[in-house]
C-alpha positions as a printed NumPy array, in Angstrom:
array([[  0.   ,   0.   ,   0.   ],
       [  2.949,   2.287,   0.641],
       [  3.937,   1.998,  -3.012],
       [  0.829,   3.833,  -4.239],
       [  1.704,   7.26 ,  -2.666],
       [  5.292,   6.834,  -3.832],
       [  4.234,   6.085,  -7.404],
       [  1.881,   9.076,  -7.375],
       [  4.696,  11.308,  -6.122],
       [  7.045,  10.077,  -8.859],
       [  4.416,  10.7  , -11.531],
       [  3.855,  14.24 , -10.239],
       [  7.605,  14.879, -10.301],
       [  7.835,  13.671, -13.902],
       [  5.052,  16.026, -14.938],
       [  6.751,  18.97 , -13.179],
       [ 10.159,  18.273, -14.692],
       [  8.769,  17.93 , -18.171],
       [  6.995,  21.303, -18.017],
       [  9.831,  23.066, -19.829],
       [  9.122,  20.957, -22.896],
       [  5.919,  22.917, -23.454],
       [  7.59 ,  26.327, -23.308],
       [  8.295,  28.213, -26.544],
       [ 11.736,  27.686, -28.034],
       [ 14.269,  30.517, -27.759],
       [ 14.234,  31.114, -31.506],
       [ 10.472,  31.601, -31.305],
       [ 10.842,  34.503, -28.864],
       [ 11.233,  38.173, -29.876],
       [ 13.413,  39.573, -27.083],
       [ 13.063,  43.349, -26.992],
       [ 16.363,  45.045, -26.046],
       [ 15.403,  48.679, -26.656],
       [ 11.848,  50.012, -26.432],
       [ 10.941,  53.497, -27.604],
       [  7.677,  55.17 , -26.578],
       [  6.605,  58.288, -28.432],
       [  3.452,  60.33 , -28.839],
       [  2.11 ,  61.211, -32.262],
       [  0.328,  64.418, -33.255],
       [ -3.066,  62.712, -33.023],
       [ -2.407,  61.603, -29.438],
       [ -1.632,  57.966, -30.251],
       [  1.313,  56.152, -28.724],
       [  3.995,  54.776, -31.026],
       [  6.093,  51.861, -29.782],
       [  9.401,  51.031, -31.467],
       [ 11.233,  47.833, -30.499],
       [ 14.777,  46.709, -31.274],
       [ 14.951,  42.913, -31.402],
       [ 17.934,  40.617, -32.121],
       [ 17.777,  38.033, -34.861],
       [ 18.185,  34.568, -33.378],
       [ 19.348,  31.716, -35.55 ],
       [ 21.562,  31.356, -38.597],
       [ 20.327,  34.422, -40.437],
       [ 23.595,  36.326, -40.602],
       [ 23.677,  36.161, -44.418],
       [ 21.272,  37.632, -46.876],
       [ 20.035,  34.717, -48.967],
       [ 19.603,  36.813, -52.121],
       [ 22.721,  38.945, -52.105],
       [ 24.972,  36.788, -49.938],
       [ 25.937,  39.804, -47.837],
       [ 25.941,  40.13 , -44.088],
       [ 22.684,  41.531, -42.777],
       [ 22.037,  43.39 , -39.546],
       [ 21.781,  41.096, -36.517],
       [ 18.899,  43.254, -35.251],
       [ 15.436,  44.158, -36.471],
       [ 13.17 ,  47.074, -35.615],
       [  9.39 ,  46.808, -35.336],
       [  6.93 ,  49.62 , -34.739],
       [  3.216,  49.865, -33.93 ],
       [  0.702,  52.468, -32.818],
       [ -2.277,  52.48 , -30.501],
       [ -4.628,  54.769, -28.623],
       [ -3.485,  53.385, -25.245],
       [ -0.464,  51.552, -23.856],
       [ -2.203,  48.177, -23.897],
       [ -3.572,  48.779, -27.382],
       [ -0.174,  49.833, -28.772],
       [  1.533,  46.858, -27.091],
       [ -1.065,  44.492, -28.545],
       [ -0.505,  45.948, -32.018],
       [  3.267,  45.581, -31.585],
       [  2.724,  41.941, -30.73 ],
       [  0.602,  41.592, -33.855],
       [  3.244,  43.017, -36.223],
       [  6.075,  41.013, -34.607],
       [  6.302,  37.524, -36.154],
       [  7.378,  35.934, -32.859],
       [  6.188,  35.958, -29.252],
       [  7.017,  39.402, -27.848],
       [  9.231,  39.091, -24.759],
       [ 10.046,  42.135, -22.582],
       [ 11.952,  40.239, -19.882],
       [ 15.369,  41.151, -21.366],
       [ 14.711,  44.864, -21.879],
       [ 17.915,  46.914, -21.527],
       [ 16.854,  50.462, -22.388],
       [ 13.501,  52.236, -22.353],
       [ 13.286,  55.588, -24.146],
       [ 10.335,  58.006, -24.04 ],
       [  9.829,  61.242, -25.92 ],
       [ 10.215,  64.557, -24.123],
       [  6.713,  65.576, -25.206],
       [  5.216,  62.441, -23.683],
       [  7.235,  62.738, -20.454],
       [  6.048,  66.352, -20.052],
       [  2.389,  65.413, -20.331],
       [  0.286,  65.431, -17.175],
       [ -0.955,  61.914, -17.983],
       [  2.555,  60.436, -18.01 ],
       [  2.345,  59.207, -14.369],
       [ -0.589,  57.041, -15.393],
       [  1.437,  55.617, -18.269],
       [  4.336,  54.898, -15.882],
       [  1.988,  52.851, -13.725],
       [  0.554,  50.96 , -16.715],
       [  4.037,  50.113, -17.977],
       [  5.13 ,  48.884, -14.548],
       [  2.126,  46.569, -14.4  ],
       [  2.956,  44.913, -17.727],
       [  3.597,  41.192, -17.143],
       [  7.214,  40.026, -17.483],
       [  8.501,  43.529, -18.316],
       [ 12.037,  44.067, -16.942],
       [ 11.396,  47.214, -14.898],
       [ 15.033,  47.773, -13.899],
       [ 15.978,  48.601, -17.479],
       [ 17.857,  51.842, -18.116],
       [ 15.532,  54.785, -18.685],
       [ 16.099,  57.882, -20.817],
       [ 14.144,  60.815, -22.243],
       [ 14.672,  61.561, -25.936],
       [ 14.711,  65.194, -27.071],
       [ 14.086,  64.237, -30.696],
       [ 12.647,  61.378, -32.743],
       [ 12.308,  58.318, -30.498],
       [ 11.795,  55.926, -33.408],
       [ 14.949,  57.195, -35.131],
       [ 16.917,  56.847, -31.913],
       [ 15.851,  53.224, -31.43 ],
       [ 16.456,  52.442, -35.095],
       [ 20.033,  53.763, -34.829],
       [ 20.931,  51.595, -31.819],
       [ 23.782,  49.256, -32.778],
       [ 26.687,  47.776, -30.807],
       [ 29.814,  49.944, -31.004],
       [ 32.322,  47.882, -29.028],
       [ 31.692,  44.148, -29.051],
       [ 29.065,  42.183, -30.899],
       [ 26.086,  42.235, -28.521],
       [ 23.831,  45.253, -28.162],
       [ 22.611,  44.097, -24.739],
       [ 26.073,  44.188, -23.143],
       [ 27.031,  47.31 , -25.105],
       [ 24.107,  49.27 , -23.644],
       [ 24.942,  48.269, -20.061],
       [ 28.626,  49.104, -20.475],
       [ 27.973,  52.431, -22.209],
       [ 25.406,  53.627, -19.664],
       [ 27.695,  52.738, -16.757],
       [ 30.586,  54.509, -18.458],
       [ 28.634,  57.711, -19.108],
       [ 27.231,  57.724, -15.571],
       [ 30.68 ,  57.214, -14.029],
       [ 31.877,  60.364, -15.794],
       [ 28.729,  62.271, -14.889],
       [ 27.556,  62.815, -18.466],
       [ 24.231,  61.245, -17.479],
       [ 22.798,  60.113, -14.13 ],
       [ 22.195,  56.521, -13.191],
       [ 18.533,  56.086, -14.066],
       [ 16.333,  53.007, -14.082],
       [ 12.65 ,  52.811, -14.921],
       [ 11.9  ,  51.14 , -11.581],
       [ 13.419,  54.084,  -9.695],
       [ 11.242,  56.517, -11.625],
       [  8.171,  54.41 , -10.887],
       [  8.845,  54.199,  -7.152],
       [  9.709,  57.899,  -6.866],
       [  6.612,  59.029,  -8.766],
       [  4.495,  58.755,  -5.639],
       [  7.271,  59.734,  -3.24 ],
       [  7.243,  62.753,  -0.932],
       [ 11.018,  63.007,  -0.85 ],
       [ 13.603,  64.144,  -3.402],
       [ 12.682,  64.049,  -7.088],
       [ 14.075,  61.436,  -9.517],
       [ 16.3  ,  62.139, -12.498],
       [ 16.644,  60.404, -15.861],
       [ 19.23 ,  60.439, -18.618],
       [ 18.739,  62.575, -21.713],
       [ 19.346,  61.221, -25.174],
       [ 18.933,  62.586, -28.671],
       [ 19.847,  61.932, -32.267],
       [ 22.725,  63.68 , -33.996],
       [ 20.309,  65.816, -35.97 ],
       [ 19.177,  67.734, -32.873],
       [ 20.438,  71.302, -33.265],
       [ 19.912,  72.025, -29.55 ],
       [ 22.04 ,  69.09 , -28.401],
       [ 25.19 ,  69.84 , -26.444],
       [ 28.54 ,  68.231, -27.264],
       [ 28.521,  65.119, -25.112],
       [ 28.882,  61.383, -25.263],
       [ 28.583,  60.272, -28.873],
       [ 27.914,  56.752, -30.014],
       [ 29.422,  56.432, -33.481],
       [ 28.059,  54.022, -36.016],
       [ 30.444,  51.121, -36.812],
       [ 30.537,  52.289, -40.453],
       [ 30.981,  55.973, -39.67 ],
       [ 34.621,  56.058, -40.796],
       [ 34.151,  54.187, -44.06 ],
       [ 34.781,  56.219, -47.192],
       [ 31.454,  55.264, -48.722],
       [ 29.496,  55.182, -45.459],
       [ 25.852,  56.254, -45.797],
       [ 24.572,  59.129, -43.727],
       [ 23.24 ,  57.615, -40.525],
       [ 21.642,  58.996, -37.396],
       [ 23.938,  58.414, -34.416],
       [ 22.295,  58.197, -30.981],
       [ 23.821,  60.325, -28.235],
       [ 23.533,  60.584, -24.456],
       [ 24.169,  63.69 , -22.379],
       [ 22.446,  65.687, -19.648],
       [ 19.454,  64.737, -17.561],
       [ 15.825,  65.484, -16.845],
       [ 14.222,  65.97 , -13.427],
       [ 10.703,  64.683, -12.766],
       [  8.138,  66.055, -10.332],
       [  5.462,  63.5  ,  -9.412],
       [  6.081,  61.621, -12.637],
       [  6.049,  64.634, -14.97 ],
       [  9.161,  66.108, -16.565],
       [  9.755,  69.494, -14.938],
       [ 13.353,  70.463, -15.77 ],
       [ 16.081,  69.564, -18.266],
       [ 19.734,  70.018, -17.322],
       [ 22.775,  70.225, -19.566],
       [ 25.848,  68.037, -19.416],
       [ 27.811,  70.37 , -17.145],
       [ 24.944,  70.693, -14.671],
       [ 24.488,  66.927, -14.771],
       [ 28.147,  66.406, -13.892],
       [ 27.722,  68.631, -10.844],
       [ 24.542,  66.839,  -9.793],
       [ 26.111,  63.392, -10.302],
       [ 28.827,  64.258,  -7.784],
       [ 26.16 ,  64.983,  -5.17 ],
       [ 24.163,  61.844,  -6.027],
       [ 27.277,  59.67 ,  -5.83 ],
       [ 27.279,  58.216,  -9.34 ],
       [ 30.61 ,  59.917, -10.192],
       [ 33.57 ,  61.199,  -8.196],
       [ 35.718,  63.142, -10.663],
       [ 35.343,  66.484, -12.392],
       [ 37.463,  68.113, -15.094],
       [ 37.824,  71.893, -15.182],
       [ 39.536,  74.256, -17.565],
       [ 41.191,  77.325, -16.08 ],
       [ 42.511,  79.727, -18.71 ],
       [ 43.292,  76.854, -21.032],
       [ 44.95 ,  74.781, -18.285],
       [ 43.186,  71.491, -17.465],
       [ 42.401,  70.836, -13.822],
       [ 41.257,  67.409, -12.611],
       [ 39.39 ,  67.174,  -9.305],
       [ 38.485,  64.102,  -7.291],
       [ 35.741,  64.104,  -4.679],
       [ 36.995,  63.235,  -1.197],
       [ 34.385,  61.484,   0.924],
       [ 30.662,  62.01 ,   0.533],
       [ 29.039,  65.395,   0.028],
       [ 27.603,  66.763,   3.261],
       [ 23.965,  67.819,   3.09 ],
       [ 22.358,  69.818,   5.889],
       [ 18.953,  71.41 ,   6.356],
       [ 18.463,  74.107,   8.998],
       [ 14.74 ,  74.175,   9.807],
       [ 15.008,  76.714,  12.605],
       [ 14.847,  79.642,  10.218],
       [ 11.994,  80.65 ,   7.977],
       [ 12.679,  80.159,   5.139],
       [ 14.798,  77.072,   5.799],
       [ 18.465,  76.94 ,   4.831],
       [ 20.026,  74.112,   2.835],
       [ 23.791,  73.616,   2.971],
       [ 26.051,  71.652,   0.668],
       [ 29.68 ,  70.985,   1.611],
       [ 32.134,  69.161,  -0.668],
       [ 35.864,  68.486,  -0.494],
       [ 38.   ,  67.809,  -3.555],
       [ 41.594,  66.837,  -4.061],
       [ 43.336,  68.291,  -7.088],
       [ 45.379,  66.014,  -9.309],
       [ 47.273,  69.059, -10.637],
       [ 49.578,  71.444,  -8.803],
       [ 47.634,  74.596,  -7.965],
       [ 48.772,  77.67 ,  -6.131],
       [ 46.777,  78.742,  -3.087],
       [ 45.167,  81.631,  -4.948],
       [ 44.222,  79.374,  -7.867],
       [ 42.693,  76.778,  -5.529],
       [ 40.578,  79.516,  -3.974],
       [ 39.465,  80.672,  -7.414],
       [ 38.456,  77.101,  -8.376],
       [ 36.523,  76.722,  -5.092],
       [ 34.636,  79.947,  -5.684],
       [ 33.871,  78.998,  -9.281],
       [ 32.411,  75.632,  -8.237],
       [ 30.417,  77.222,  -5.427],
       [ 28.845,  79.667,  -7.869],
       [ 27.97 ,  76.844, -10.272],
       [ 26.322,  74.796,  -7.541],
       [ 24.373,  77.801,  -6.272],
       [ 23.125,  78.465,  -9.812],
       [ 22.114,  74.795, -10.138],
       [ 20.188,  74.881,  -6.86 ],
       [ 18.414,  78.09 ,  -7.888],
       [ 17.441,  76.554, -11.249],
       [ 15.9  ,  73.582,  -9.458],
       [ 14.09 ,  75.866,  -7.013],
       [ 12.61 ,  77.878,  -9.878],
       [ 11.348,  74.654, -11.499],
       [  9.909,  73.323,  -8.228],
       [ 12.143,  70.239,  -8.068],
       [ 14.686,  68.94 ,  -5.565],
       [ 16.909,  66.138,  -6.906],
       [ 19.849,  66.543,  -4.488],
       [ 18.675,  64.466,  -1.528],
       [ 17.999,  67.277,   0.951],
       [ 14.535,  65.839,   1.614],
       [ 15.913,  62.689,   3.243],
       [ 17.968,  64.858,   5.603],
       [ 15.061,  67.141,   6.481],
       [ 12.633,  64.242,   7.011],
       [ 14.72 ,  62.792,   9.848],
       [ 13.179,  65.292,  12.272],
       [  9.626,  64.056,  11.619],
       [  8.191,  61.071,  13.478],
       [  5.395,  60.316,  10.997],
       [  4.86 ,  60.571,   7.255],
       [  1.745,  62.655,   7.858],
       [  3.709,  65.374,   9.656],
       [  6.341,  65.33 ,   6.942],
       [  3.716,  65.76 ,   4.217],
       [  2.131,  68.672,   6.077],
       [  5.564,  70.304,   6.294],
       [  5.346,  70.584,   2.446],
       [  8.997,  70.11 ,   1.548],
       [  8.634,  71.134,  -2.155],
       [  7.326,  74.546,  -1.139],
       [  9.926,  74.872,   1.627],
       [ 12.817,  74.023,  -0.692],
       [ 11.595,  76.414,  -3.377],
       [ 11.944,  79.294,  -0.883],
       [ 15.031,  78.009,   0.936],
       [ 18.32 ,  79.867,   1.318],
       [ 21.234,  77.962,  -0.203],
       [ 24.786,  77.86 ,   1.13 ],
       [ 27.556,  76.029,  -0.72 ],
       [ 31.04 ,  75.42 ,   0.634],
       [ 33.73 ,  73.929,  -1.587],
       [ 37.227,  73.04 ,  -0.357],
       [ 40.12 ,  72.185,  -2.679],
       [ 42.832,  70.136,  -0.989],
       [ 46.479,  70.338,  -2.153],
       [ 47.371,  68.032,  -5.006],
       [ 49.34 ,  64.86 ,  -4.425]])
């Protein structure tokens, strides 16, 4: 009699272990690596997906020439779910968002008051990799996604990760993930930031990190749109409220901790600074308006005279004060002062009543920069 439960258990185990046999094969999956989300003039959403070719399709059967290892598909819809369904319809394989590396949205869409709702709908999409890199595109989202190709190496997935980490380490862009934007959308603390990106045809783009096409240096290379990253955007409750340039982003990245070096140019002489320790943030709530203080210490990798070190300190202090004032004027606070100020409140309700956004907008700002002797 004891054999019957054992046999039943073995049969159940066989069924469980054989479950993978019913899953779709890898070559039957369309793994989206880059997803662009734009808004058309008629209010519809346009989704653009970059998908790798899987299988032995590296040669063009007709011409015998190497073809691109990636394909781009696009679809439109009146809502997120409708556009995603249409994208699934035009894609000849099962759409899979679990390997998403980069999500790009248009600046127009991110500035819309309904964008927080779209953020929530995207986050609720089954199997979507929410910790993908997130960026706001100043120009044509579809063109940006179309131009995505690996620059160093052969895989776009690893190229995106390496490039985004590299740019963030130098402060050209902030570290930004879609999940962080989603969680911070309903937060009562500091505001989230996201990387900016644009195509080479954007006349308003600043000189910044440039991703060059692999064929850009060929004599007969066709004119291609090269995607670029540089600067950042600051969101307030899920809506884009302020765009910052590359230089401002470098300053902000030092405060946020994603980078620790800064290059200056003093009368044509390069000056390399390294951040020593963490920036010190303080909030004095005794005064009305409150006072926010930022203290930073740098070591200089070049030999600077005492007077020159003082001049560099004053220059940086002025730049940080201007950055804080720009954020105050836009009603955003991306520095992290909120976490410091909130320590004095025992409950979330009291903190919300304190109305930190309004307090920060009227706050006095004090910046202290110290340049240590070079080594």
